[in-house]
Backbone of each chain as nested JSON, in Angstrom:
{
  "chains": [
    {"id": "A", "residues": [
      {"number": 1, "name": "MET", "atoms": {"N": [-1.095, 29.062, 88.012], "CA": [-1.412, 28.409, 86.659], "C": [-1.09, 27.352, 86.694]}},
      {"number": 2, "name": "ASP", "atoms": {"N": [-1.478, 26.905, 85.911], "CA": [-1.067, 24.862, 85.635], "C": [-0.752, 24.656, 84.247]}},
      {"number": 3, "name": "TYR", "atoms": {"N": [-0.453, 23.406, 84.267], "CA": [0.669, 22.983, 84.082], "C": [0.861, 23.198, 81.962]}},
      {"number": 4, "name": "ILE", "atoms": {"N": [-0.662, 22.644, 81.751], "CA": [-1.368, 22.694, 80.449], "C": [-1.214, 24.48, 79.36]}},
      {"number": 5, "name": "THR", "atoms": {"N": [-1.541, 25.462, 80.876], "CA": [-0.77, 26.642, 80.279], "C": [0.34, 27.458, 80.146]}},
      {"number": 6, "name": "ILE", "atoms": {"N": [1.126, 26.584, 81.666], "CA": [2.542, 26.855, 80.52], "C": [3.45, 26.64, 79.528]}},
      {"number": 7, "name": "ILE", "atoms": {"N": [2.662, 24.931, 79.212], "CA": [3.567, 24.613, 77.395], "C": [2.885, 25.593, 76.921]}},
      {"number": 8, "name": "GLY", "atoms": {"N": [1.274, 25.884, 76.788], "CA": [1.293, 27.141, 76.087], "C": [1.686, 27.921, 75.542]}},
      {"number": 9, "name": "LEU", "atoms": {"N": [1.95, 28.538, 76.701], "CA": [2.938, 29.856, 76.421], "C": [4.337, 29.655, 76.194]}},
      {"number": 10, "name": "SER", "atoms": {"N": [4.519, 28.331, 76.569], "CA": [6.041, 28.652, 76.176], "C": [5.845, 28.346, 74.496]}},
      {"number": 11, "name": "ALA", "atoms": {"N": [5.452, 26.872, 74.025], "CA": [4.926, 27.128, 72.878], "C": [5.245, 28.352, 72.756]}},
      {"number": 12, "name": "ALA", "atoms": {"N": [4.225, 29.418, 72.573], "CA": [4.079, 30.633, 71.787], "C": [5.106, 31.591, 71.952]}},
      {"number": 13, "name": "ALA", "atoms": {"N": [6.82, 31.428, 72.717], "CA": [7.203, 32.297, 73.091], "C": [8.258, 32.017, 72.238]}},
      {"number": 14, "name": "LEU", "atoms": {"N": [8.925, 30.074, 72.393], "CA": [8.99, 29.833, 71.298], "C": [9.715, 30.459, 69.9]}},
      {"number": 15, "name": "GLY", "atoms": {"N": [7.914, 29.86, 69.142], "CA": [6.976, 29.985, 67.918], "C": [7.768, 31.96, 67.938]}},
      {"number": 16, "name": "GLY", "atoms": {"N": [7.382, 32.865, 69.061], "CA": [7.773, 34.18, 68.22], "C": [9.543, 34.051, 68.065]}},
      {"number": 17, "name": "ILE", "atoms": {"N": [10.095, 34.012, 69.236], "CA": [11.986, 33.697, 68.795], "C": [12.448, 33.142, 67.424]}},
      {"number": 18, "name": "SER", "atoms": {"N": [11.432, 32.08, 67.306], "CA": [12.351, 31.525, 66.229], "C": [12.463, 31.857, 64.853]}},
      {"number": 19, "name": "LEU", "atoms": {"N": [11.856, 33.066, 64.673], "CA": [12.458, 33.6, 63.269], "C": [13.732, 34.236, 63.859]}},
      {"number": 20, "name": "PHE", "atoms": {"N": [14.604, 34.363, 64.93], "CA": [14.968, 36.005, 65.417], "C": [16.926, 35.069, 64.338]}},
      {"number": 21, "name": "PRO", "atoms": {"N": [16.691, 34.037, 64.355], "CA": [17.875, 33.573, 63.481], "C": [17.846, 34.019, 61.934]}},
      {"number": 22, "name": "GLN", "atoms": {"N": [16.667, 33.434, 61.619], "CA": [16.673, 33.634, 60.348], "C": [16.716, 35.453, 60.082]}},
      {"number": 23, "name": "VAL", "atoms": {"N": [16.018, 35.81, 60.937], "CA": [16.179, 37.708, 60.957], "C": [18.005, 37.477, 60.518]}},
      {"number": 24, "name": "LEU", "atoms": {"N": [18.528, 36.837, 61.49], "CA": [20.044, 37.404, 61.778], "C": [20.907, 36.723, 60.75]}},
      {"number": 25, "name": "LYS", "atoms": {"N": [20.037, 36.01, 59.836], "CA": [20.776, 35.692, 58.746], "C": [20.572, 36.111, 57.191]}},
      {"number": 26, "name": "VAL", "atoms": {"N": [19.612, 36.717, 57.035], "CA": [19.137, 36.865, 56.477], "C": [20.169, 38.489, 56.372]}},
      {"number": 27, "name": "LEU", "atoms": {"N": [20.461, 39.115, 56.962], "CA": [20.58, 40.625, 57.237], "C": [22.306, 41.098, 57.389]}},
      {"number": 28, "name": "LYS", "atoms": {"N": [22.585, 39.311, 57.803], "CA": [24.04, 39.418, 57.753], "C": [24.805, 38.983, 55.913]}},
      {"number": 29, "name": "THR", "atoms": {"N": [24.008, 38.094, 55.382], "CA": [24.292, 37.021, 54.208], "C": [23.717, 37.994, 53.54]}},
      {"number": 30, "name": "LYS", "atoms": {"N": [22.439, 39.278, 53.244], "CA": [21.089, 39.709, 52.283], "C": [20.512, 38.995, 51.013]}},
      {"number": 31, "name": "SER", "atoms": {"N": [20.95, 37.32, 51.637], "CA": [20.778, 36.306, 50.496], "C": [19.018, 35.554, 50.616]}},
      {"number": 32, "name": "THR", "atoms": {"N": [17.785, 35.441, 50.023], "CA": [17.218, 34.767, 50.324], "C": [16.252, 34.058, 49.596]}},
      {"number": 33, "name": "LYS", "atoms": {"N": [17.529, 33.95, 48.65], "CA": [17.124, 32.677, 47.337], "C": [16.394, 31.257, 48.135]}},
      {"number": 34, "name": "ASP", "atoms": {"N": [16.194, 31.096, 49.105], "CA": [16.448, 29.552, 49.317], "C": [15.095, 29.989, 50.395]}},
      {"number": 35, "name": "ILE", "atoms": {"N": [14.638, 30.749, 50.515], "CA": [13.721, 31.367, 51.424], "C": [12.153, 31.702, 50.947]}},
      {"number": 36, "name": "SER", "atoms": {"N": [11.148, 30.923, 51.455], "CA": [9.438, 30.867, 50.209], "C": [8.988, 31.762, 50.702]}},
      {"number": 37, "name": "ARG", "atoms": {"N": [8.477, 32.863, 49.632], "CA": [7.62, 34.095, 50.346], "C": [6.281, 33.553, 50.641]}},
      {"number": 38, "name": "GLU", "atoms": {"N": [5.677, 32.927, 50.049], "CA": [4.804, 32.251, 50.73], "C": [4.765, 31.642, 52.026]}},
      {"number": 39, "name": "MET", "atoms": {"N": [5.586, 30.864, 51.835], "CA": [5.759, 30.911, 53.769], "C": [5.781, 31.651, 54.961]}},
      {"number": 40, "name": "PHE", "atoms": {"N": [6.442, 32.822, 54.709], "CA": [6.86, 33.983, 55.413], "C": [5.338, 34.937, 55.406]}},
      {"number": 41, "name": "LEU", "atoms": {"N": [4.773, 34.867, 54.299], "CA": [3.21, 35.965, 54.081], "C": [2.26, 34.913, 54.795]}},
      {"number": 42, "name": "ILE", "atoms": {"N": [2.212, 33.79, 55.161], "CA": [1.463, 32.459, 55.823], "C": [1.621, 32.843, 57.461]}},
      {"number": 43, "name": "LEU", "atoms": {"N": [2.671, 32.74, 57.152], "CA": [3.242, 33.492, 59.258], "C": [3.219, 34.08, 59.46]}},
      {"number": 44, "name": "ALA", "atoms": {"N": [3.269, 35.498, 58.808], "CA": [3.335, 36.825, 59.034], "C": [1.622, 37.182, 59.401]}},
      {"number": 45, "name": "CYS", "atoms": {"N": [0.747, 36.103, 58.179], "CA": [-0.453, 36.557, 58.548], "C": [-1.19, 35.395, 59.953]}},
      {"number": 46, "name": "SER", "atoms": {"N": [-0.605, 34.572, 60.191], "CA": [-1.09, 33.667, 61.322], "C": [-0.189, 34.217, 62.529]}},
      {"number": 47, "name": "ILE", "atoms": {"N": [1.226, 34.789, 62.929], "CA": [1.071, 35.667, 63.846], "C": [-0.246, 36.777, 63.511]}},
      {"number": 48, "name": "LEU", "atoms": {"N": [-0.579, 37.69, 63.141], "CA": [-0.956, 38.397, 62.86], "C": [-2.16, 38.414, 63.881]}},
      {"number": 49, "name": "LEU", "atoms": {"N": [-2.695, 37.394, 63.9], "CA": [-3.707, 36.313, 64.144], "C": [-3.761, 35.584, 65.267]}},
      {"number": 50, "name": "TRP", "atoms": {"N": [-2.195, 35.795, 65.236], "CA": [-2.228, 35.522, 67.287], "C": [-1.778, 36.956, 68.595]}},
      {"number": 51, "name": "LEU", "atoms": {"N": [-1.692, 37.307, 68.082], "CA": [-1.069, 38.76, 68.332], "C": [-3.08, 39.638, 68.045]}},
      {"number": 52, "name": "ILE", "atoms": {"N": [-3.474, 39.306, 67.387], "CA": [-5.202, 40.225, 67.534], "C": [-5.578, 38.945, 68.782]}},
      {"number": 53, "name": "TYR", "atoms": {"N": [-5.409, 37.997, 68.471], "CA": [-6.228, 36.829, 69.555], "C": [-5.807, 37.483, 71.645]}},
      {"number": 54, "name": "GLY", "atoms": {"N": [-4.253, 37.673, 70.751], "CA": [-3.964, 38.204, 72.958], "C": [-4.193, 39.42, 72.622]}},
      {"number": 55, "name": "ILE", "atoms": {"N": [-3.951, 39.853, 71.939], "CA": [-4.983, 41.821, 72.477], "C": [-6.232, 41.508, 72.615]}},
      {"number": 56, "name": "LEU", "atoms": {"N": [-6.905, 40.834, 72.07], "CA": [-8.53, 40.32, 73.004], "C": [-8.544, 39.924, 74.341]}},
      {"number": 57, "name": "LEU", "atoms": {"N": [-7.7, 38.657, 74.422], "CA": [-7.791, 37.836, 75.996], "C": [-6.583, 38.945, 76.69]}},
      {"number": 58, "name": "LYS", "atoms": {"N": [-6.231, 39.938, 76.623], "CA": [-5.221, 40.767, 77.702], "C": [-4.294, 39.604, 78.004]}},
      {"number": 59, "name": "ASN", "atoms": {"N": [-4.275, 38.961, 77.008], "CA": [-2.85, 37.676, 77.286], "C": [-1.243, 37.974, 76.975]}},
      {"number": 60, "name": "ALA", "atoms": {"N": [-0.6, 39.067, 78.132], "CA": [0.348, 39.86, 77.495], "C": [1.717, 39.062, 77.415]}},
      {"number": 61, "name": "PRO", "atoms": {"N": [2.131, 37.438, 77.712], "CA": [3.144, 37.01, 76.927], "C": [2.526, 36.647, 75.744]}},
      {"number": 62, "name": "ILE", "atoms": {"N": [1.573, 36.205, 75.014], "CA": [1.456, 36.205, 73.635], "C": [1.088, 37.416, 72.911]}},
      {"number": 63, "name": "ILE", "atoms": {"N": [0.354, 38.341, 73.605], "CA": [0.695, 40.125, 72.856], "C": [2.915, 40.176, 72.451]}},
      {"number": 64, "name": "ILE", "atoms": {"N": [3.657, 40.038, 73.531], "CA": [4.387, 40.107, 73.469], "C": [5.751, 39.445, 72.617]}},
      {"number": 65, "name": "ALA", "atoms": {"N": [5.258, 38.528, 72.719], "CA": [6.44, 36.893, 71.831], "C": [5.575, 37.541, 69.687]}},
      {"number": 66, "name": "ASN", "atoms": {"N": [4.223, 37.624, 69.839], "CA": [3.833, 37.234, 68.538], "C": [4.192, 38.792, 68.085]}},
      {"number": 67, "name": "PHE", "atoms": {"N": [4.184, 40.093, 69.26], "CA": [4.43, 41.339, 68.782], "C": [6.078, 41.558, 68.13]}},
      {"number": 68, "name": "PHE", "atoms": {"N": [6.824, 40.97, 68.562], "CA": [8.317, 40.587, 67.699], "C": [8.472, 39.475, 66.644]}},
      {"number": 69, "name": "GLY", "atoms": {"N": [7.797, 38.711, 66.788], "CA": [7.596, 37.534, 65.945], "C": [6.852, 37.916, 64.617]}},
      {"number": 70, "name": "PHE", "atoms": {"N": [5.816, 39.331, 64.283], "CA": [5.635, 40.036, 63.513], "C": [6.74, 40.956, 62.91]}},
      {"number": 71, "name": "VAL", "atoms": {"N": [7.117, 41.491, 63.314], "CA": [8.401, 42.264, 62.833], "C": [9.525, 41.848, 63.126]}},
      {"number": 72, "name": "GLN", "atoms": {"N": [9.588, 40.881, 62.918], "CA": [10.675, 39.653, 62.748], "C": [9.927, 39.102, 60.754]}},
      {"number": 73, "name": "ALA", "atoms": {"N": [8.939, 39.32, 61.333], "CA": [8.548, 37.933, 59.642], "C": [8.785, 38.575, 58.459]}},
      {"number": 74, "name": "LEU", "atoms": {"N": [8.5, 40.498, 58.868], "CA": [8.182, 41.977, 58.089], "C": [9.808, 41.898, 57.298]}},
      {"number": 75, "name": "ILE", "atoms": {"N": [10.592, 41.607, 58.992], "CA": [11.489, 42.211, 57.841], "C": [12.15, 40.522, 56.958]}},
      {"number": 76, "name": "ILE", "atoms": {"N": [12.02, 39.886, 57.009], "CA": [12.347, 38.834, 56.532], "C": [12.216, 38.847, 54.731]}},
      {"number": 77, "name": "LEU", "atoms": {"N": [10.275, 39.41, 55.178], "CA": [9.345, 39.349, 53.761], "C": [9.661, 40.025, 52.792]}},
      {"number": 78, "name": "PHE", "atoms": {"N": [11.118, 41.702, 53.682], "CA": [11.522, 43.329, 52.946], "C": [12.131, 42.716, 52.346]}},
      {"number": 79, "name": "TYR", "atoms": {"N": [13.1, 41.679, 52.58], "CA": [14.407, 41.428, 51.942], "C": [13.532, 40.834, 51.31]}},
      {"number": 80, "name": "LYS", "atoms": {"N": [12.957, 39.481, 51.84], "CA": [12.706, 38.509, 50.575], "C": [11.95, 39.435, 49.623]}},
      {"number": 81, "name": "THR", "atoms": {"N": [11.278, 40.223, 49.318], "CA": [10.47, 41.384, 48.168], "C": [11.555, 42.365, 47.682]}},
      {"number": 82, "name": "LYS", "atoms": {"N": [12.673, 42.747, 48.081], "CA": [13.429, 43.516, 47.706], "C": [14.035, 42.514, 46.36]}},
      {"number": 83, "name": "ASN", "atoms": {"N": [14.479, 41.489, 46.878], "CA": [16.058, 40.194, 46.334], "C": [14.99, 40.343, 45.116]}},
      {"number": 84, "name": "GLN", "atoms": {"N": [13.355, 39.512, 45.127], "CA": [12.797, 39.641, 44.071], "C": [13.01, 40.879, 43.142]}},
      {"number": 85, "name": "MET", "atoms": {"N": [12.43, 41.929, 43.969], "CA": [12.175, 42.725, 42.905], "C": [13.361, 43.42, 41.982]}},
      {"number": 86, "name": "LYS", "atoms": {"N": [14.954, 43.511, 42.41], "CA": [15.924, 43.188, 41.691], "C": [16.467, 42.79, 40.463]}},
      {"number": 87, "name": "LYS", "atoms": {"N": [16.134, 41.453, 41.456], "CA": [15.857, 40.006, 39.528], "C": [15.133, 40.6, 38.828]}},
      {"number": 88, "name": "ARG", "atoms": {"N": [14.188, 41.082, 39.282], "CA": [13.48, 41.765, 37.588], "C": [14.109, 42.76, 37.029]}},
      {"number": 89, "name": "THR", "atoms": {"N": [14.427, 43.788, 37.434], "CA": [14.405, 44.747, 37.269], "C": [15.901, 44.43, 35.913]}}
    ]},
    {"id": "B", "residues": [
      {"number": 1, "name": "MET", "atoms": {"N": [-19.335, 28.543, 69.359], "CA": [-17.489, 28.918, 69.521], "C": [-17.71, 30.644, 69.26]}},
      {"number": 2, "name": "ASP", "atoms": {"N": [-17.162, 31.303, 70.81], "CA": [-16.888, 32.562, 70.029], "C": [-15.851, 33.08, 69.193]}},
      {"number": 3, "name": "TYR", "atoms": {"N": [-16.187, 34.53, 68.822], "CA": [-14.996, 34.571, 68.072], "C": [-13.766, 34.901, 68.022]}},
      {"number": 4, "name": "ILE", "atoms": {"N": [-13.652, 34.853, 69.761], "CA": [-11.862, 34.7, 70.283], "C": [-11.175, 33.801, 69.493]}},
      {"number": 5, "name": "THR", "atoms": {"N": [-12.073, 32.573, 70.017], "CA": [-11.434, 31.352, 69.471], "C": [-10.861, 30.969, 68.561]}},
      {"number": 6, "name": "ILE", "atoms": {"N": [-12.347, 31.429, 67.351], "CA": [-12.192, 31.091, 65.899], "C": [-10.81, 31.944, 64.999]}},
      {"number": 7, "name": "ILE", "atoms": {"N": [-10.518, 33.366, 66.044], "CA": [-9.711, 34.013, 65.14], "C": [-8.072, 32.872, 66.162]}},
      {"number": 8, "name": "GLY", "atoms": {"N": [-8.179, 32.609, 67.191], "CA": [-7.657, 31.687, 67.513], "C": [-7.087, 30.429, 66.925]}},
      {"number": 9, "name": "LEU", "atoms": {"N": [-7.967, 29.861, 66.396], "CA": [-8.158, 28.075, 65.801], "C": [-7.596, 28.626, 64.459]}},
      {"number": 10, "name": "SER", "atoms": {"N": [-7.529, 29.223, 64.224], "CA": [-7.278, 30.439, 62.87], "C": [-6.046, 30.844, 62.234]}},
      {"number": 11, "name": "ALA", "atoms": {"N": [-5.578, 31.161, 63.177], "CA": [-4.125, 31.118, 63.526], "C": [-2.734, 30.515, 63.734]}},
      {"number": 12, "name": "ALA", "atoms": {"N": [-3.75, 28.775, 64.221], "CA": [-3.278, 28.026, 65.431], "C": [-3.51, 27.604, 63.144]}},
      {"number": 13, "name": "ALA", "atoms": {"N": [-4.006, 27.262, 62.859], "CA": [-4.085, 26.272, 60.842], "C": [-3.088, 26.666, 60.395]}},
      {"number": 14, "name": "LEU", "atoms": {"N": [-3.429, 28.744, 60.645], "CA": [-2.72, 29.418, 58.967], "C": [-0.953, 28.768, 59.74]}},
      {"number": 15, "name": "GLY", "atoms": {"N": [-1.164, 28.974, 60.851], "CA": [0.572, 28.67, 61.294], "C": [1.061, 26.999, 61.181]}},
      {"number": 16, "name": "GLY", "atoms": {"N": [0.149, 26.185, 60.945], "CA": [0.45, 24.993, 60.371], "C": [0.578, 24.429, 58.965]}},
      {"number": 17, "name": "ILE", "atoms": {"N": [-0.32, 25.862, 58.237], "CA": [0.314, 25.694, 57.333], "C": [1.142, 26.064, 56.228]}},
      {"number": 18, "name": "SER", "atoms": {"N": [1.514, 26.477, 57.506], "CA": [2.613, 27.82, 56.936], "C": [4.111, 27.269, 56.24]}},
      {"number": 19, "name": "LEU", "atoms": {"N": [4.454, 25.959, 56.242], "CA": [5.805, 25.535, 56.345], "C": [5.431, 25.086, 54.895]}},
      {"number": 20, "name": "PHE", "atoms": {"N": [3.965, 24.508, 54.983], "CA": [3.591, 23.864, 53.097], "C": [5.099, 24.511, 51.69]}},
      {"number": 21, "name": "PRO", "atoms": {"N": [4.666, 25.604, 52.008], "CA": [5.296, 25.86, 50.479], "C": [7.215, 26.075, 50.633]}},
      {"number": 22, "name": "GLN", "atoms": {"N": [6.886, 26.541, 52.228], "CA": [8.581, 25.798, 51.998], "C": [9.403, 25.053, 51.815]}},
      {"number": 23, "name": "VAL", "atoms": {"N": [8.437, 23.679, 52.451], "CA": [8.768, 22.632, 52.064], "C": [8.744, 22.216, 50.483]}},
      {"number": 24, "name": "LEU", "atoms": {"N": [7.64, 22.421, 50.1], "CA": [7.687, 22.096, 48.24], "C": [9.089, 23.208, 47.589]}},
      {"number": 25, "name": "LYS", "atoms": {"N": [9.375, 23.754, 48.474], "CA": [10.566, 24.851, 47.598], "C": [11.732, 24.185, 47.733]}},
      {"number": 26, "name": "VAL", "atoms": {"N": [12.322, 23.46, 49.07], "CA": [13.401, 22.404, 49.791], "C": [13.139, 21.376, 48.598]}},
      {"number": 27, "name": "LEU", "atoms": {"N": [11.669, 20.944, 48.39], "CA": [11.91, 19.309, 47.594], "C": [12.119, 19.75, 46.005]}},
      {"number": 28, "name": "LYS", "atoms": {"N": [11.847, 20.755, 45.485], "CA": [12.318, 20.944, 44.414], "C": [12.874, 21.47, 44.007]}},
      {"number": 29, "name": "THR", "atoms": {"N": [13.873, 22.87, 44.785], "CA": [15.557, 23.12, 45.137], "C": [16.652, 22.066, 45.745]}},
      {"number": 30, "name": "LYS", "atoms": {"N": [16.23, 20.992, 46.169], "CA": [16.873, 20.734, 47.135], "C": [17.876, 21.234, 48.014]}},
      {"number": 31, "name": "SER", "atoms": {"N": [17.715, 22.993, 47.767], "CA": [18.743, 23.978, 48.507], "C": [18.358, 24.561, 49.714]}},
      {"number": 32, "name": "THR", "atoms": {"N": [19.228, 24.683, 50.239], "CA": [18.675, 25.393, 51.724], "C": [19.635, 25.931, 52.454]}},
      {"number": 33, "name": "LYS", "atoms": {"N": [20.449, 26.554, 51.614], "CA": [21.635, 27.192, 52.479], "C": [21.218, 28.656, 52.328]}},
      {"number": 34, "name": "ASP", "atoms": {"N": [20.039, 29.457, 52.626], "CA": [19.558, 30.544, 53.178], "C": [18.767, 30.348, 54.01]}},
      {"number": 35, "name": "ILE", "atoms": {"N": [17.973, 29.563, 53.98], "CA": [17.592, 28.629, 55.348], "C": [18.274, 28.654, 56.824]}},
      {"number": 36, "name": "SER", "atoms": {"N": [17.776, 29.1, 57.818], "CA": [18.608, 29.377, 58.989], "C": [18.439, 27.545, 60.083]}},
      {"number": 37, "name": "ARG", "atoms": {"N": [19.031, 26.846, 60.344], "CA": [18.527, 25.788, 60.629], "C": [17.922, 26.37, 62.298]}},
      {"number": 38, "name": "GLU", "atoms": {"N": [18.778, 26.994, 63.065], "CA": [18.323, 27.252, 64.532], "C": [17.005, 27.799, 64.261]}},
      {"number": 39, "name": "MET", "atoms": {"N": [16.205, 28.436, 63.471], "CA": [14.887, 28.724, 62.81], "C": [13.884, 28.155, 63.352]}},
      {"number": 40, "name": "PHE", "atoms": {"N": [14.145, 26.807, 62.474], "CA": [13.4, 25.718, 62.158], "C": [13.639, 24.454, 63.14]}},
      {"number": 41, "name": "LEU", "atoms": {"N": [14.535, 24.515, 63.744], "CA": [14.767, 23.743, 65.333], "C": [13.977, 24.202, 66.603]}},
      {"number": 42, "name": "ILE", "atoms": {"N": [13.758, 25.546, 66.664], "CA": [13.118, 26.149, 67.494], "C": [12.091, 25.773, 66.859]}},
      {"number": 43, "name": "LEU", "atoms": {"N": [11.189, 26.641, 66.278], "CA": [10.248, 26.226, 65.565], "C": [9.342, 25.452, 65.593]}},
      {"number": 44, "name": "ALA", "atoms": {"N": [9.881, 23.471, 65.335], "CA": [9.398, 22.683, 65.626], "C": [9.621, 21.926, 67.171]}},
      {"number": 45, "name": "CYS", "atoms": {"N": [10.929, 23.22, 67.921], "CA": [9.988, 22.656, 69.359], "C": [9.33, 23.644, 69.595]}},
      {"number": 46, "name": "SER", "atoms": {"N": [8.383, 24.684, 69.066], "CA": [7.506, 25.898, 69.713], "C": [6.426, 24.892, 68.986]}},
      {"number": 47, "name": "ILE", "atoms": {"N": [6.273, 24.042, 67.77], "CA": [5.157, 22.709, 67.104], "C": [4.551, 21.802, 68.289]}},
      {"number": 48, "name": "LEU", "atoms": {"N": [6.098, 21.715, 68.723], "CA": [5.831, 20.386, 69.684], "C": [5.312, 20.623, 70.624]}},
      {"number": 49, "name": "LEU", "atoms": {"N": [5.163, 21.267, 71.011], "CA": [4.391, 21.829, 72.394], "C": [3.291, 22.513, 72.315]}},
      {"number": 50, "name": "TRP", "atoms": {"N": [2.756, 21.989, 70.938], "CA": [1.641, 22.882, 70.978], "C": [1.16, 21.683, 70.607]}},
      {"number": 51, "name": "LEU", "atoms": {"N": [1.636, 20.762, 69.758], "CA": [0.932, 19.555, 69.742], "C": [1.141, 18.926, 70.655]}},
      {"number": 52, "name": "ILE", "atoms": {"N": [1.428, 18.675, 71.835], "CA": [1.8, 17.925, 73.338], "C": [0.145, 18.977, 74.225]}},
      {"number": 53, "name": "TYR", "atoms": {"N": [0.109, 20.205, 73.845], "CA": [-0.805, 21.216, 74.152], "C": [-2.229, 21.15, 74.025]}},
      {"number": 54, "name": "GLY", "atoms": {"N": [-2.478, 20.275, 72.18], "CA": [-3.197, 20.338, 72.163], "C": [-3.604, 18.923, 72.214]}},
      {"number": 55, "name": "ILE", "atoms": {"N": [-3.096, 17.895, 72.541], "CA": [-2.92, 16.953, 73.075], "C": [-3.718, 16.322, 74.125]}},
      {"number": 56, "name": "LEU", "atoms": {"N": [-3.058, 17.442, 75.437], "CA": [-3.182, 17.878, 76.779], "C": [-4.727, 17.759, 76.914]}},
      {"number": 57, "name": "LEU", "atoms": {"N": [-5.354, 19.14, 75.946], "CA": [-6.565, 19.629, 75.92], "C": [-7.706, 19.024, 74.793]}},
      {"number": 58, "name": "LYS", "atoms": {"N": [-6.893, 18.417, 74.706], "CA": [-8.099, 17.409, 73.27], "C": [-7.993, 17.657, 72.632]}},
      {"number": 59, "name": "ASN", "atoms": {"N": [-7.799, 18.964, 71.891], "CA": [-8.263, 19.792, 71.08], "C": [-8.127, 19.291, 69.425]}},
      {"number": 60, "name": "ALA", "atoms": {"N": [-8.404, 18.887, 68.388], "CA": [-9.002, 17.927, 67.3], "C": [-7.813, 19.145, 66.646]}},
      {"number": 61, "name": "PRO", "atoms": {"N": [-8.394, 20.487, 66.257], "CA": [-8.089, 21.483, 65.491], "C": [-6.458, 21.214, 66.016]}},
      {"number": 62, "name": "ILE", "atoms": {"N": [-5.789, 21.734, 67.038], "CA": [-4.973, 22.241, 67.925], "C": [-3.585, 21.023, 67.316]}},
      {"number": 63, "name": "ILE", "atoms": {"N": [-4.442, 20.207, 67.559], "CA": [-3.282, 19.074, 67.339], "C": [-3.19, 18.448, 65.57]}},
      {"number": 64, "name": "ILE", "atoms": {"N": [-4.736, 18.726, 65.043], "CA": [-3.964, 18.704, 63.272], "C": [-3.192, 19.101, 62.507]}},
      {"number": 65, "name": "ALA", "atoms": {"N": [-3.05, 20.964, 63.351], "CA": [-2.398, 21.751, 62.491], "C": [-0.704, 21.72, 63.225]}},
      {"number": 66, "name": "ASN", "atoms": {"N": [-1.276, 21.292, 63.776], "CA": [0.712, 21.009, 64.996], "C": [1.287, 19.537, 64.608]}},
      {"number": 67, "name": "PHE", "atoms": {"N": [0.238, 19.114, 64.123], "CA": [1.069, 17.636, 63.263], "C": [1.721, 17.738, 62.2]}},
      {"number": 68, "name": "PHE", "atoms": {"N": [0.503, 18.045, 61.209], "CA": [1.557, 18.224, 60.102], "C": [2.358, 19.315, 59.73]}},
      {"number": 69, "name": "GLY", "atoms": {"N": [2.319, 20.246, 60.642], "CA": [3.011, 21.652, 61.098], "C": [4.73, 20.848, 61.742]}},
      {"number": 70, "name": "PHE", "atoms": {"N": [4.769, 20.446, 62.334], "CA": [6.062, 19.664, 62.975], "C": [6.484, 18.501, 61.838]}},
      {"number": 71, "name": "VAL", "atoms": {"N": [5.303, 17.581, 61.35], "CA": [6.388, 16.564, 59.768], "C": [6.892, 17.79, 58.788]}},
      {"number": 72, "name": "GLN", "atoms": {"N": [6.203, 19.243, 59.087], "CA": [6.8, 19.717, 57.821], "C": [7.733, 19.972, 58.29]}},
      {"number": 73, "name": "ALA", "atoms": {"N": [8.405, 20.73, 59.13], "CA": [9.209, 20.958, 60.359], "C": [10.863, 20.452, 59.991]}},
      {"number": 74, "name": "LEU", "atoms": {"N": [10.68, 18.908, 60.093], "CA": [11.159, 17.55, 60.178], "C": [11.533, 17.901, 58.596]}},
      {"number": 75, "name": "ILE", "atoms": {"N": [11.086, 18.178, 58.116], "CA": [11.54, 18.095, 56.521], "C": [12.41, 18.398, 55.854]}},
      {"number": 76, "name": "ILE", "atoms": {"N": [12.261, 19.796, 56.479], "CA": [12.985, 21.421, 55.939], "C": [14.388, 20.983, 56.984]}},
      {"number": 77, "name": "LEU", "atoms": {"N": [14.116, 20.421, 58.517], "CA": [15.377, 19.852, 59.045], "C": [16.44, 19.2, 58.942]}},
      {"number": 78, "name": "PHE", "atoms": {"N": [15.354, 17.697, 57.879], "CA": [16.073, 16.864, 57.517], "C": [17.249, 17.293, 56.294]}},
      {"number": 79, "name": "TYR", "atoms": {"N": [16.47, 18.131, 54.869], "CA": [17.307, 18.625, 53.983], "C": [18.414, 19.571, 54.429]}},
      {"number": 80, "name": "LYS", "atoms": {"N": [18.133, 20.798, 55.412], "CA": [18.804, 21.201, 55.584], "C": [19.92, 20.81, 56.338]}},
      {"number": 81, "name": "THR", "atoms": {"N": [19.994, 19.65, 57.553], "CA": [21.155, 18.72, 58.093], "C": [22.04, 18.222, 56.613]}},
      {"number": 82, "name": "LYS", "atoms": {"N": [21.342, 17.651, 56.179], "CA": [21.969, 16.442, 54.52], "C": [22.323, 17.979, 53.866]}},
      {"number": 83, "name": "ASN", "atoms": {"N": [21.941, 18.382, 54.088], "CA": [23.167, 19.584, 52.736], "C": [24.732, 20.401, 53.838]}},
      {"number": 84, "name": "GLN", "atoms": {"N": [24.243, 20.403, 55.166], "CA": [24.955, 20.738, 56.024], "C": [26.288, 19.579, 55.725]}},
      {"number": 85, "name": "MET", "atoms": {"N": [25.983, 18.276, 55.821], "CA": [26.325, 16.676, 56.167], "C": [27.547, 16.941, 54.966]}},
      {"number": 86, "name": "LYS", "atoms": {"N": [26.594, 17.425, 53.566], "CA": [27.452, 16.803, 52.365], "C": [28.727, 18.353, 52.038]}},
      {"number": 87, "name": "LYS", "atoms": {"N": [28.671, 19.012, 52.774], "CA": [29.664, 20.091, 52.581], "C": [30.311, 20.461, 53.314]}},
      {"number": 88, "name": "ARG", "atoms": {"N": [30.563, 19.351, 54.543], "CA": [31.699, 19.179, 56.123], "C": [32.183, 17.506, 54.699]}},
      {"number": 89, "name": "THR", "atoms": {"N": [31.929, 17.147, 54.473], "CA": [33.063, 15.571, 53.885], "C": [33.089, 16.126, 52.279]}}
    ]}
  ]
}
């Protein structure tokens, strides 16, 4: 594997785990006021496309990193939407 | 350009613009309490690696998307760090 591929895979792996501290923070505080729902909506779409890209290329590291990234983005979006609905009712 | 490459480039482009709504929210409210600094630190590292990857591959869409993504991540980190320092002093 050449070093350019290693850089790309490291970038994908870091991207996949980056949401984890935010998920922990949301689960701990249940507060999502300062989080942009639009950001996580667009990010979830981006991660889903990376996941499809990984599946089409049969590239396991891209699939694994983006599968976990997608689940994490959904957890953050779930709490954000839940909090927004609470405020409206 | 085959459709797999188009999916990959779309994923990279969406990832690059995803931070924009969060930047707008931070600039508007100046509040970053619910944002995880660790998330944006790891994400900035990931975006920087994507930028290097794009430069090494001489791939303009990857370079452009991640250049803007990196600047946006730095703006969010700047406000988060500034707010955290204020609370400590």
